[in-house]
C-alpha positions as CSV (number, residue, x, y, z in Angstrom):
1,M,-12.2,-12.1,7.6
2,P,-15.6,-12.5,5.9
3,R,-18.3,-10.0,6.7
4,A,-21.2,-11.1,8.7
5,R,-24.6,-11.7,7.0
6,D,-27.9,-10.7,8.3
7,L,-29.6,-14.1,8.9
8,R,-32.8,-12.7,10.4
9,P,-36.1,-13.8,8.9
10,R,-37.1,-11.6,6.0
11,H,-40.0,-10.0,7.8
12,Q,-37.7,-8.8,10.6
13,Q,-35.3,-7.3,8.1
14,I,-38.1,-5.3,6.5
15,A,-39.5,-4.3,9.8
16,A,-36.0,-3.1,10.8
17,D,-35.8,-1.0,7.6
18,L,-39.2,0.7,8.2
19,R,-38.6,1.2,11.9
20,D,-35.3,3.0,11.1
21,L,-37.2,5.3,8.6
22,I,-39.8,6.1,11.3
23,M,-37.3,6.7,14.1
24,R,-35.1,9.1,12.0
25,G,-38.2,11.1,11.0
26,D,-38.2,10.2,7.3
27,L,-41.6,8.6,7.8
28,S,-43.3,11.2,10.1
29,P,-46.4,10.8,12.2
30,G,-49.5,10.5,10.1
31,T,-47.7,9.5,7.0
32,Q,-49.4,6.7,5.1
33,L,-47.2,3.8,4.2
34,P,-47.1,2.5,0.6
35,S,-49.7,-0.1,-0.2
36,T,-48.9,-3.7,0.4
37,A,-48.4,-4.3,-3.3
38,Q,-45.9,-1.4,-3.4
39,L,-44.0,-2.8,-0.5
40,V,-44.0,-6.3,-2.1
41,A,-42.4,-4.8,-5.1
42,Q,-40.0,-2.6,-3.2
43,Y,-38.7,-5.4,-1.0
44,G,-39.1,-8.3,-3.4
45,A,-41.0,-10.2,-0.7
46,A,-44.2,-12.2,-0.5
47,N,-47.5,-10.5,0.6
48,A,-47.5,-12.6,3.8
49,T,-44.0,-11.5,4.6
50,I,-45.0,-7.8,4.3
51,Q,-48.0,-8.3,6.5
52,H,-45.8,-10.0,9.1
53,A,-43.4,-7.1,9.1
54,L,-46.2,-4.6,9.5
55,K,-47.7,-6.6,12.4
56,V,-44.4,-6.4,14.2
57,L,-44.4,-2.6,13.9
58,K,-48.0,-2.4,15.0
59,D,-47.3,-4.5,18.1
60,E,-44.4,-2.2,18.9
61,G,-46.7,0.9,18.6
62,F,-45.1,2.4,15.4
63,L,-48.0,1.9,13.1
64,D,-51.8,2.0,13.1
65,S,-54.2,0.4,10.6
66,H,-57.4,2.3,9.4
67,V,-59.8,-0.1,7.8
68,G,-60.3,0.8,4.1
69,K,-57.7,3.6,4.3
70,G,-54.4,1.9,4.8
71,V,-51.5,1.8,7.3
72,Y,-50.2,5.0,9.0
73,V,-47.3,6.0,11.1
74,R,-48.6,6.4,14.6
75,D,-48.0,9.7,16.5
76,R,-46.0,8.0,19.1
77,K,-43.4,9.8,21.1
78,P,-40.7,7.7,22.9
79,F,-40.0,8.2,26.6
80,V,-36.9,10.3,26.7
81,V,-34.7,9.2,29.6
82,D,-32.9,12.4,30.8
83,A,-30.4,12.7,33.6
84,A,-32.4,12.3,36.8
85,T,-32.2,10.0,39.7
86,Y,-36.0,9.6,40.1
87,I,-39.2,9.9,38.0
88,A,-41.8,11.4,40.3
89,P,-45.3,9.8,40.1
90,A,-47.9,12.0,38.3
91,P,-51.6,11.3,38.4
92,G,-52.8,10.0,35.0
93,R,-49.2,9.5,33.9
94,F,-46.6,7.7,35.9
95,R,-47.2,5.5,38.9
96,Y,-45.1,2.9,40.7
97,E,-46.2,-0.4,42.0
98,L,-44.1,-1.9,44.8
99,L,-43.5,-5.5,44.2
100,A,-41.3,-6.6,47.2
101,V,-38.8,-5.3,49.8
102,A,-36.2,-7.7,51.2
103,A,-32.7,-8.3,52.3
104,A,-30.6,-10.0,49.6
105,V,-27.1,-10.5,48.3
106,P,-26.9,-8.1,45.3
107,P,-25.8,-9.1,41.8
108,T,-22.0,-8.8,41.5
109,D,-22.0,-5.5,39.5
110,V,-24.4,-3.9,42.0
111,A,-22.3,-5.2,45.0
112,D,-19.2,-3.7,43.2
113,G,-21.0,-0.4,42.7
114,L,-21.9,-0.2,46.4
115,R,-18.4,-1.4,47.4
116,L,-19.9,-4.2,49.5
117,A,-17.8,-7.1,50.9
118,P,-18.4,-10.5,49.2
119,G,-21.6,-12.1,50.4
120,A,-22.8,-8.9,52.2
121,T,-26.5,-8.2,52.0
122,A,-28.4,-5.0,51.0
123,V,-32.0,-3.9,51.2
124,V,-33.6,-4.2,47.8
125,R,-36.9,-2.6,46.7
126,N,-38.4,-4.1,43.6
127,R,-40.9,-2.0,41.7
128,I,-42.6,-1.7,38.3
129,L,-43.3,1.7,36.7
130,F,-46.5,2.3,34.7
131,H,-47.4,4.9,32.2
132,D,-51.1,5.2,31.5
133,D,-51.4,1.6,33.0
134,Q,-48.8,0.3,30.6
135,P,-45.8,-1.3,32.2
136,V,-42.7,0.5,31.0
137,E,-39.9,-0.2,33.5
138,L,-38.8,-2.8,36.1
139,S,-36.5,-1.5,38.8
140,A,-34.5,-3.1,41.6
141,S,-33.0,-0.5,44.0
142,Y,-30.3,-1.7,46.4
143,Y,-29.2,0.2,49.6
144,P,-26.4,-0.7,52.0
145,A,-27.9,-2.4,55.1
146,D,-26.2,0.0,57.5
147,I,-28.2,2.9,55.8
148,A,-31.5,1.2,55.1
149,V,-32.3,-1.1,58.0
150,G,-34.6,0.6,60.4
151,S,-35.6,3.3,57.9
152,S,-38.6,3.5,55.6
153,L,-36.3,2.2,52.8
154,G,-36.4,-1.3,54.5
155,K,-40.2,-1.3,55.0
156,P,-42.6,-2.9,52.6
157,A,-44.6,0.3,51.8
158,K,-44.4,3.1,49.3
159,I,-42.2,6.0,50.3
160,R,-43.8,9.5,50.2
161,G,-41.4,11.7,48.3
162,G,-39.3,8.8,47.1
163,A,-35.9,7.4,48.2
164,P,-34.0,10.6,47.5
165,Q,-35.9,12.4,50.2
166,V,-35.3,9.5,52.7
167,L,-31.6,9.4,52.0
168,T,-31.4,13.1,52.6
169,E,-33.2,12.8,55.9
170,L,-30.8,10.1,56.9
171,G,-27.8,12.4,56.1
172,F,-26.9,11.0,52.7
173,P,-28.1,13.6,50.1
174,Q,-27.6,12.5,46.5
175,R,-24.8,14.4,44.9
176,A,-24.0,12.5,41.7
177,F,-24.7,9.3,39.8
178,V,-23.1,7.2,37.2
179,D,-25.0,5.1,34.6
180,R,-23.9,2.1,32.8
181,I,-26.1,1.2,29.8
182,S,-26.3,-2.0,27.9
183,A,-28.8,-3.8,25.7
184,R,-29.8,-7.5,25.6
185,P,-32.6,-9.9,25.0
186,P,-35.1,-9.9,27.9
187,T,-35.4,-12.7,30.4
188,M,-38.8,-14.5,30.4
189,T,-39.7,-12.7,33.6
190,E,-38.9,-9.3,32.0
191,A,-40.7,-10.1,28.8
192,E,-43.9,-11.1,30.6
193,A,-43.9,-8.3,33.2
194,L,-43.3,-5.6,30.6
195,D,-45.6,-7.2,28.0
196,L,-42.9,-6.9,25.4
197,P,-43.6,-7.5,21.7
198,D,-41.8,-10.7,20.4
199,G,-38.2,-10.1,19.7
200,T,-37.9,-6.7,21.5
201,P,-34.7,-6.2,23.4
202,V,-34.4,-4.4,26.7
203,I,-32.2,-1.6,27.9
204,R,-30.4,-2.4,31.1
205,Q,-29.4,0.6,33.1
206,L,-27.2,0.3,36.1
207,R,-27.2,3.5,38.1
208,V,-25.0,4.1,41.2
209,V,-25.9,7.1,43.3
210,Y,-23.3,8.8,45.4
211,S,-23.5,11.0,48.5
212,D,-20.9,13.3,50.1
213,G,-17.4,12.0,50.0
214,E,-18.3,9.9,46.9
215,R,-19.9,7.3,49.1
216,P,-22.3,5.0,47.1
217,V,-25.7,5.0,48.8
218,E,-27.9,3.4,46.1
219,A,-27.5,1.1,43.1
220,S,-30.4,0.5,40.8
221,V,-30.9,-1.9,37.9
222,L,-33.5,-0.5,35.6
223,I,-35.0,-2.6,32.8
224,K,-36.9,-0.9,29.9
225,G,-38.3,-2.1,26.7
226,A,-36.0,-0.7,23.9
227,H,-39.0,0.0,21.7
228,L,-40.3,2.7,24.0
229,Y,-37.3,4.7,25.0
230,E,-34.6,7.1,23.9
231,L,-31.6,7.9,26.1
232,L,-30.7,11.6,26.2
233,Y,-27.3,12.8,27.4
234,R,-26.3,16.5,27.6
235,Q,-22.9,17.9,28.2
236,T,-21.8,21.5,28.2
237,V,-18.6,22.0,26.2
238,E,-16.2,24.5,27.6
239,T,-14.1,26.3,25.0
240,E,-10.7,27.9,25.7
241,S,-10.1,31.4,24.5
242,D,-6.9,32.0,22.5
């Protein structure tokens, strides 16, 4: 079977190579990139192609230009997504904007996660998360109707303390969650809402939260621009003694 060829435009290939060097630390923050002439020689590409590749990385936040001084790797730290069911708002850092609250038939994978009957509705809360006024995540959190209807989960208002507190007060404390992670090109709505640079994929995170008795009480679809995030997973390894 013949091996696949990289058919991307040349500027995307070059941007991918430089992006990899930055993300793995070989080009550290503050490092000046080689001159355009040097990059032209290194990659055997036209000047315009190099400039296009650098613009891609500037738009993604990896590079900064200093007039008369050159192009430098930006001191930009990714958002590290750790194991947590909720990012608490923080003044000057993270804030949520509630977009809508409604009853809806969930997507199939969400309905399966909540163990809903075909065609059953759930309460969905749609939000957008901002960091320093930059949109960084879209979320749609679904709750079984028999839990959410009549509670603050079903009302079109922000919830003080977040959904985990409400679920606990309703008798459904969060005990565990399972994530399914995938990546894909964004929809038009996602690209516009998150102000994504051209060609940037998104991370789709389907999180199902369980209460006592392994009952699913929340399922969220979280959409993040892949250029901003790293996913962090930890596991303690137990060793057996001889």
